[in-house]
SETITI-952310 format. One record per residue (C-alpha): residue number from 0; residue in three letters; z, x, y. Coordinates in steps of 0.05 Angstrom, whole numbers, plus 5000, padded with zeros to 4 digits. Layout:
N
+------+------+------+------+------+
| resi | resn |   zz |   xx |   yy |
+------+------+------+------+------+
|  NUM |  ALA |    Z |    X |    Y |
...
+------+------+------+------+------+
end
This chain:
337
+------+------+------+------+------+
| resi | resn |   zz |   xx |   yy |
+------+------+------+------+------+
|    0 |  MET | 9717 | 6660 | 2177 |
|    1 |  GLN | 9675 | 6641 | 2119 |
|    2 |  LEU | 9620 | 6691 | 2093 |
|    3 |  ILE | 9561 | 6660 | 2126 |
|    4 |  ASN | 9592 | 6662 | 2190 |
|    5 |  LYS | 9621 | 6732 | 2177 |
|    6 |  ILE | 9548 | 6759 | 2165 |
|    7 |  LYS | 9512 | 6725 | 2222 |
|    8 |  LYS | 9566 | 6757 | 2261 |
|    9 |  SER | 9553 | 6824 | 2238 |
|   10 |  ILE | 9480 | 6813 | 2243 |
|   11 |  ASP | 9478 | 6794 | 2316 |
|   12 |  SER | 9526 | 6838 | 2335 |
|   13 |  LYS | 9470 | 6896 | 2324 |
|   14 |  THR | 9445 | 6933 | 2384 |
|   15 |  LYS | 9383 | 6886 | 2390 |
|   16 |  PRO | 9371 | 6820 | 2416 |
|   17 |  ILE | 9389 | 6764 | 2370 |
|   18 |  GLY | 9336 | 6748 | 2317 |
|   19 |  SER | 9293 | 6810 | 2341 |
|   20 |  LEU | 9281 | 6833 | 2275 |
|   21 |  GLY | 9253 | 6769 | 2244 |
|   22 |  LEU | 9242 | 6770 | 2168 |
|   23 |  ILE | 9283 | 6838 | 2166 |
|   24 |  GLU | 9338 | 6800 | 2187 |
|   25 |  THR | 9329 | 6740 | 2135 |
|   26 |  ILE | 9321 | 6783 | 2078 |
|   27 |  SER | 9393 | 6821 | 2098 |
|   28 |  LYS | 9426 | 6760 | 2100 |
|   29 |  LYS | 9400 | 6735 | 2039 |
|   30 |  ILE | 9417 | 6794 | 2006 |
|   31 |  CYS | 9491 | 6794 | 2038 |
|   32 |  LEU | 9504 | 6717 | 2009 |
|   33 |  ILE | 9479 | 6739 | 1942 |
|   34 |  GLN | 9523 | 6795 | 1940 |
|   35 |  LYS | 9580 | 6759 | 1985 |
|   36 |  THR | 9589 | 6822 | 2033 |
|   37 |  THR | 9569 | 6846 | 2089 |
|   38 |  LYS | 9548 | 6912 | 2064 |
|   39 |  PRO | 9505 | 6908 | 2008 |
|   40 |  ILE | 9482 | 6956 | 1964 |
|   41 |  LEU | 9423 | 6959 | 1926 |
|   42 |  ASN | 9430 | 7000 | 1857 |
|   43 |  GLN | 9373 | 7026 | 1813 |
|   44 |  PRO | 9317 | 6988 | 1819 |
|   45 |  LYS | 9270 | 6974 | 1766 |
|   46 |  ILE | 9208 | 6942 | 1754 |
|   47 |  ILE | 9187 | 6906 | 1693 |
|   48 |  VAL | 9116 | 6906 | 1671 |
|   49 |  PHE | 9112 | 6844 | 1614 |
|   50 |  ALA | 9050 | 6859 | 1572 |
|   51 |  GLY | 9009 | 6802 | 1522 |
|   52 |  ASP | 8939 | 6781 | 1499 |
|   53 |  HIS | 8919 | 6709 | 1504 |
|   54 |  GLY | 8874 | 6670 | 1461 |
|   55 |  ILE | 8848 | 6638 | 1511 |
|   56 |  ALA | 8820 | 6699 | 1532 |
|   57 |  ASN | 8766 | 6698 | 1474 |
|   58 |  SER | 8739 | 6628 | 1508 |
|   59 |  GLY | 8698 | 6678 | 1568 |
|   60 |  VAL | 8754 | 6659 | 1617 |
|   61 |  SER | 8750 | 6731 | 1638 |
|   62 |  SER | 8714 | 6778 | 1669 |
|   63 |  TYR | 8730 | 6838 | 1621 |
|   64 |  PRO | 8735 | 6838 | 1556 |
|   65 |  GLN | 8812 | 6831 | 1514 |
|   66 |  GLU | 8825 | 6902 | 1502 |
|   67 |  VAL | 8823 | 6911 | 1568 |
|   68 |  THR | 8902 | 6896 | 1572 |
|   69 |  HIS | 8926 | 6948 | 1509 |
|   70 |  GLN | 8880 | 6992 | 1555 |
|   71 |  MET | 8911 | 6987 | 1614 |
|   72 |  VAL | 8988 | 6991 | 1579 |
|   73 |  ARG | 8964 | 7060 | 1564 |
|   74 |  ASN | 8945 | 7068 | 1634 |
|   75 |  PHE | 9019 | 7047 | 1647 |
|   76 |  LEU | 9056 | 7098 | 1603 |
|   77 |  ASN | 9010 | 7149 | 1620 |
|   78 |  GLY | 9024 | 7145 | 1697 |
|   79 |  GLY | 8954 | 7124 | 1724 |
|   80 |  ALA | 8957 | 7053 | 1737 |
|   81 |  GLY | 8973 | 7023 | 1812 |
|   82 |  ILE | 9040 | 7007 | 1797 |
|   83 |  ASN | 9055 | 7075 | 1772 |
|   84 |  VAL | 9035 | 7100 | 1837 |
|   85 |  PHE | 9079 | 7051 | 1881 |
|   86 |  SER | 9139 | 7053 | 1841 |
|   87 |  ARG | 9139 | 7127 | 1844 |
|   88 |  THR | 9124 | 7124 | 1923 |
|   89 |  HIS | 9190 | 7090 | 1925 |
|   90 |  SER | 9234 | 7120 | 1866 |
|   91 |  ILE | 9236 | 7060 | 1816 |
|   92 |  ASP | 9241 | 7055 | 1752 |
|   93 |  LEU | 9182 | 7030 | 1712 |
|   94 |  LEU | 9193 | 6993 | 1641 |
|   95 |  ILE | 9123 | 6975 | 1601 |
|   96 |  VAL | 9153 | 6919 | 1551 |
|   97 |  ASP | 9098 | 6897 | 1493 |
|   98 |  SER | 9111 | 6830 | 1489 |
|   99 |  GLY | 9049 | 6808 | 1448 |
|  100 |  VAL | 8993 | 6856 | 1457 |
|  101 |  ASN | 8935 | 6851 | 1407 |
|  102 |  TYR | 8945 | 6923 | 1398 |
|  103 |  LYS | 8984 | 6967 | 1349 |
|  104 |  PHE | 9014 | 7018 | 1394 |
|  105 |  ASP | 9048 | 7084 | 1362 |
|  106 |  LYS | 9123 | 7083 | 1357 |
|  107 |  THR | 9143 | 7121 | 1435 |
|  108 |  GLU | 9207 | 7110 | 1480 |
|  109 |  LYS | 9165 | 7091 | 1535 |
|  110 |  LEU | 9137 | 7027 | 1515 |
|  111 |  ILE | 9191 | 6975 | 1496 |
|  112 |  ASN | 9186 | 6938 | 1434 |
|  113 |  LYS | 9187 | 6857 | 1444 |
|  114 |  LYS | 9126 | 6840 | 1410 |
|  115 |  ILE | 9123 | 6763 | 1381 |
|  116 |  ASP | 9059 | 6776 | 1349 |
|  117 |  PHE | 8986 | 6799 | 1371 |
|  118 |  GLY | 8967 | 6751 | 1429 |
|  119 |  THR | 8981 | 6682 | 1430 |
|  120 |  LYS | 8933 | 6623 | 1396 |
|  121 |  SER | 8881 | 6597 | 1447 |
|  122 |  PHE | 8906 | 6534 | 1473 |
|  123 |  ILE | 8844 | 6502 | 1485 |
|  124 |  ASN | 8858 | 6460 | 1417 |
|  125 |  GLN | 8923 | 6481 | 1397 |
|  126 |  LYS | 9000 | 6514 | 1427 |
|  127 |  ALA | 8992 | 6581 | 1450 |
|  128 |  MET | 9051 | 6590 | 1405 |
|  129 |  SER | 9105 | 6558 | 1348 |
|  130 |  GLU | 9177 | 6532 | 1373 |
|  131 |  ARG | 9204 | 6602 | 1338 |
|  132 |  GLN | 9156 | 6636 | 1382 |
|  133 |  LEU | 9185 | 6605 | 1446 |
|  134 |  GLU | 9257 | 6615 | 1421 |
|  135 |  ASP | 9241 | 6694 | 1407 |
|  136 |  CYS | 9216 | 6707 | 1476 |
|  137 |  PHE | 9274 | 6675 | 1508 |
|  138 |  LYS | 9316 | 6712 | 1467 |
|  139 |  HIS | 9271 | 6784 | 1478 |
|  140 |  GLY | 9279 | 6770 | 1556 |
|  141 |  LYS | 9349 | 6758 | 1557 |
|  142 |  ASP | 9363 | 6815 | 1520 |
|  143 |  LEU | 9326 | 6868 | 1553 |
|  144 |  VAL | 9353 | 6840 | 1620 |
|  145 |  GLN | 9424 | 6845 | 1589 |
|  146 |  GLU | 9412 | 6921 | 1568 |
|  147 |  ILE | 9384 | 6939 | 1641 |
|  148 |  SER | 9454 | 6905 | 1674 |
|  149 |  LYS | 9501 | 6954 | 1632 |
|  150 |  LEU | 9455 | 7007 | 1665 |
|  151 |  GLY | 9483 | 6986 | 1736 |
|  152 |  THR | 9414 | 6957 | 1761 |
|  153 |  ASN | 9418 | 6905 | 1808 |
|  154 |  ILE | 9346 | 6892 | 1839 |
|  155 |  ILE | 9303 | 6878 | 1789 |
|  156 |  GLY | 9224 | 6859 | 1799 |
|  157 |  PHE | 9175 | 6823 | 1752 |
|  158 |  GLY | 9103 | 6845 | 1747 |
|  159 |  GLU | 9054 | 6832 | 1679 |
|  160 |  MET | 8989 | 6858 | 1645 |
|  161 |  GLY | 8946 | 6799 | 1604 |
|  162 |  ILE | 8875 | 6786 | 1599 |
|  163 |  GLY | 8875 | 6711 | 1609 |
|  164 |  ASN | 8933 | 6699 | 1645 |
|  165 |  THR | 8914 | 6671 | 1704 |
|  166 |  SER | 8888 | 6611 | 1661 |
|  167 |  SER | 8960 | 6606 | 1625 |
|  168 |  ALA | 8992 | 6609 | 1690 |
|  169 |  ALA | 8938 | 6560 | 1723 |
|  170 |  MET | 8958 | 6508 | 1664 |
|  171 |  ILE | 9033 | 6519 | 1676 |
|  172 |  MET | 9020 | 6506 | 1754 |
|  173 |  SER | 8988 | 6443 | 1745 |
|  174 |  TYR | 9037 | 6418 | 1696 |
|  175 |  LEU | 9092 | 6435 | 1728 |
|  176 |  LEU | 9078 | 6424 | 1796 |
|  177 |  ASP | 9039 | 6357 | 1774 |
|  178 |  ILE | 8976 | 6376 | 1825 |
|  179 |  SER | 8908 | 6372 | 1797 |
|  180 |  LEU | 8881 | 6438 | 1758 |
|  181 |  GLU | 8825 | 6455 | 1804 |
|  182 |  LYS | 8878 | 6465 | 1860 |
|  183 |  CYS | 8911 | 6522 | 1817 |
|  184 |  VAL | 8849 | 6556 | 1778 |
|  185 |  GLY | 8823 | 6614 | 1815 |
|  186 |  ILE | 8775 | 6686 | 1802 |
|  187 |  GLY | 8827 | 6715 | 1763 |
|  188 |  THR | 8800 | 6790 | 1746 |
|  189 |  GLY | 8740 | 6771 | 1789 |
|  190 |  LEU | 8697 | 6720 | 1756 |
|  191 |  SER | 8626 | 6693 | 1787 |
|  192 |  GLU | 8612 | 6626 | 1813 |
|  193 |  LYS | 8584 | 6611 | 1749 |
|  194 |  GLN | 8637 | 6640 | 1715 |
|  195 |  LEU | 8692 | 6607 | 1748 |
|  196 |  ILE | 8657 | 6531 | 1740 |
|  197 |  LYS | 8655 | 6553 | 1662 |
|  198 |  LYS | 8739 | 6569 | 1667 |
|  199 |  ARG | 8759 | 6509 | 1699 |
|  200 |  LYS | 8715 | 6456 | 1656 |
|  201 |  LEU | 8749 | 6499 | 1585 |
|  202 |  LEU | 8818 | 6489 | 1623 |
|  203 |  LEU | 8802 | 6419 | 1642 |
|  204 |  ASP | 8784 | 6399 | 1574 |
|  205 |  ALA | 8853 | 6433 | 1542 |
|  206 |  LYS | 8888 | 6391 | 1593 |
|  207 |  SER | 8854 | 6332 | 1564 |
|  208 |  PHE | 8867 | 6346 | 1499 |
|  209 |  HIS | 8941 | 6370 | 1514 |
|  210 |  GLY | 8961 | 6301 | 1548 |
|  211 |  ASN | 9018 | 6295 | 1585 |
|  212 |  ILE | 9076 | 6344 | 1578 |
|  213 |  ASN | 9138 | 6330 | 1624 |
|  214 |  ASP | 9187 | 6387 | 1583 |
|  215 |  CYS | 9186 | 6453 | 1612 |
|  216 |  TYR | 9198 | 6485 | 1556 |
|  217 |  LYS | 9144 | 6446 | 1521 |
|  218 |  VAL | 9097 | 6464 | 1572 |
|  219 |  LEU | 9111 | 6543 | 1562 |
|  220 |  GLN | 9104 | 6528 | 1491 |
|  221 |  THR | 9034 | 6498 | 1492 |
|  222 |  PHE | 9002 | 6545 | 1551 |
|  223 |  GLY | 9048 | 6606 | 1564 |
|  224 |  GLY | 9033 | 6672 | 1541 |
|  225 |  PHE | 9094 | 6719 | 1511 |
|  226 |  GLU | 9096 | 6757 | 1572 |
|  227 |  ILE | 9099 | 6698 | 1620 |
|  228 |  VAL | 9148 | 6667 | 1581 |
|  229 |  GLN | 9195 | 6730 | 1568 |
|  230 |  MET | 9188 | 6749 | 1645 |
|  231 |  THR | 9214 | 6668 | 1651 |
|  232 |  SER | 9282 | 6679 | 1605 |
|  233 |  ALA | 9288 | 6754 | 1638 |
|  234 |  MET | 9287 | 6719 | 1716 |
|  235 |  LEU | 9341 | 6670 | 1686 |
|  236 |  GLU | 9388 | 6728 | 1657 |
|  237 |  SER | 9380 | 6762 | 1724 |
|  238 |  TYR | 9400 | 6707 | 1764 |
|  239 |  LYS | 9461 | 6693 | 1711 |
|  240 |  GLN | 9477 | 6778 | 1729 |
|  241 |  ASN | 9472 | 6763 | 1798 |
|  242 |  MET | 9416 | 6813 | 1804 |
|  243 |  ILE | 9364 | 6810 | 1867 |
|  244 |  ILE | 9304 | 6786 | 1837 |
|  245 |  MET | 9240 | 6809 | 1857 |
|  246 |  VAL | 9170 | 6763 | 1841 |
|  247 |  ASP | 9103 | 6799 | 1844 |
|  248 |  GLY | 9048 | 6749 | 1847 |
|  249 |  PHE | 9016 | 6689 | 1823 |
|  250 |  ILE | 9027 | 6694 | 1746 |
|  251 |  SER | 9100 | 6721 | 1766 |
|  252 |  SER | 9106 | 6663 | 1807 |
|  253 |  CYS | 9085 | 6611 | 1751 |
|  254 |  ALA | 9132 | 6644 | 1710 |
|  255 |  PHE | 9195 | 6634 | 1769 |
|  256 |  LEU | 9172 | 6565 | 1772 |
|  257 |  ALA | 9190 | 6555 | 1700 |
|  258 |  ALA | 9255 | 6588 | 1710 |
|  259 |  SER | 9269 | 6546 | 1772 |
|  260 |  LYS | 9258 | 6483 | 1730 |
|  261 |  ILE | 9314 | 6507 | 1679 |
|  262 |  ASN | 9352 | 6528 | 1734 |
|  263 |  SER | 9342 | 6503 | 1807 |
|  264 |  LYS | 9400 | 6556 | 1835 |
|  265 |  ILE | 9352 | 6618 | 1816 |
|  266 |  ILE | 9312 | 6611 | 1879 |
|  267 |  ASN | 9387 | 6639 | 1914 |
|  268 |  ASN | 9369 | 6701 | 1885 |
|  269 |  THR | 9291 | 6706 | 1903 |
|  270 |  PHE | 9246 | 6738 | 1944 |
|  271 |  PHE | 9173 | 6733 | 1938 |
|  272 |  CYS | 9141 | 6795 | 1944 |
|  273 |  HIS | 9071 | 6779 | 1959 |
|  274 |  LEU | 9018 | 6730 | 1975 |
|  275 |  SER | 8968 | 6736 | 1928 |
|  276 |  SER | 8890 | 6721 | 1941 |
|  277 |  GLU | 8893 | 6682 | 1876 |
|  278 |  LYS | 8876 | 6610 | 1880 |
|  279 |  GLY | 8941 | 6576 | 1873 |
|  280 |  HIS | 8995 | 6626 | 1891 |
|  281 |  ASN | 8993 | 6597 | 1970 |
|  282 |  LEU | 8995 | 6530 | 1949 |
|  283 |  LEU | 9053 | 6542 | 1904 |
|  284 |  LEU | 9095 | 6579 | 1951 |
|  285 |  GLN | 9084 | 6518 | 2004 |
|  286 |  LYS | 9102 | 6473 | 1946 |
|  287 |  ILE | 9173 | 6505 | 1932 |
|  288 |  ASN | 9184 | 6519 | 2012 |
|  289 |  GLU | 9190 | 6593 | 2008 |
|  290 |  ARG | 9142 | 6649 | 2041 |
|  291 |  ALA | 9120 | 6718 | 2015 |
|  292 |  ILE | 9145 | 6780 | 2053 |
|  293 |  LEU | 9076 | 6808 | 2047 |
|  294 |  SER | 9009 | 6787 | 2057 |
|  295 |  LEU | 8957 | 6839 | 2039 |
|  296 |  GLU | 8896 | 6804 | 1999 |
|  297 |  MET | 8923 | 6835 | 1929 |
|  298 |  ARG | 8910 | 6801 | 1872 |
|  299 |  LEU | 8930 | 6858 | 1819 |
|  300 |  GLY | 8981 | 6839 | 1791 |
|  301 |  GLU | 9026 | 6896 | 1755 |
|  302 |  GLY | 9078 | 6888 | 1789 |
|  303 |  THR | 9048 | 6913 | 1852 |
|  304 |  GLY | 9073 | 6867 | 1901 |
|  305 |  CYS | 9145 | 6892 | 1882 |
|  306 |  ALA | 9132 | 6964 | 1891 |
|  307 |  LEU | 9098 | 6953 | 1960 |
|  308 |  ALA | 9147 | 6906 | 1986 |
|  309 |  TYR | 9221 | 6946 | 1963 |
|  310 |  PRO | 9220 | 6982 | 2019 |
|  311 |  ILE | 9218 | 6931 | 2069 |
|  312 |  ILE | 9277 | 6900 | 2022 |
|  313 |  GLN | 9317 | 6972 | 2031 |
|  314 |  ASN | 9311 | 6981 | 2105 |
|  315 |  SER | 9340 | 6899 | 2106 |
|  316 |  VAL | 9400 | 6934 | 2070 |
|  317 |  ASN | 9403 | 6995 | 2112 |
|  318 |  PHE | 9400 | 6950 | 2179 |
|  319 |  ILE | 9459 | 6919 | 2161 |
|  320 |  ASN | 9500 | 6975 | 2144 |
|  321 |  GLU | 9471 | 7025 | 2179 |
|  322 |  MET | 9445 | 6998 | 2250 |
|  323 |  ALA | 9503 | 7004 | 2310 |
|  324 |  THR | 9535 | 6943 | 2343 |
|  325 |  PHE | 9535 | 6938 | 2414 |
|  326 |  GLU | 9606 | 6952 | 2414 |
|  327 |  ASN | 9610 | 7026 | 2375 |
|  328 |  ALA | 9549 | 7046 | 2414 |
|  329 |  LYS | 9585 | 7019 | 2473 |
|  330 |  VAL | 9511 | 6980 | 2493 |
|  331 |  SER | 9524 | 6925 | 2544 |
|  332 |  SER | 9508 | 6857 | 2510 |
|  333 |  LYS | 9473 | 6803 | 2528 |
|  334 |  SER | 9506 | 6760 | 2584 |
|  335 |  ASN | 9524 | 6695 | 2580 |
|  336 |  ASP | 9498 | 6672 | 2651 |
+------+------+------+------+------+
end
């Protein structure tokens, strides 16, 4: 019997009406297909938060100053952020990566140093990074996941921190999906209407300056943040290692979008954990024909959606492994009459 049929039979034989667990059954089926078994397992879940600064942040596209990036990284390291709370609640290991924060941190084993530079250049009138920096981002993301894989982890979530990174993500989304920038640009950290108008104009001017770019790597080089590109690379390597991939919100989804342009099969291992209230995310998911597990009106980032969705994924695995079948529970199944 083909694996897909074995999985369906295993799910349908549980003591419940067929399909009555809805999305839980869908998640369970997908994980079984990833792991090629009807007895899936989750090993040592981890969430990686990639942090990096953006030159564009100094142009007034955020309601917070750039130094908030390094201040929030310290908050992560001290265990005081939202992602710390949620990951602790569900016993998920949290890794914080300095991809390119504009700050020199003291050496600490808690912070993973993958710094490319002290922030990207402003993409308003130049490329955000050099070709060499782009290559280094891809190497660092790949190396990090390979190290994690050796520890036995088979499920990994992706979050980020970086003042100005919704601007970077909006540009990536607009170029890679070939849709108008206006549909991608949102309020980010909480812009006023006046600030949002300014943000849109700045990004439209940048798009006019750079013109058409059709190559995914060039789009990332031109508009990406170091944290976004490292996340893209890490996602690709996670798929190569056959891990379950948990994607957070808008920015993480744009990193996934880039990864999917490089390897379209990555979607087979990926779960979108929540629908961000940041403008553009719902449209992005519609364009790739995917749905989010949760819809909680969040737009925090940090991987918080991954941490909150993880227990649903965990229960989807426990359901197929532990729920009784009609046969072994001696419960009458549905009549065929």
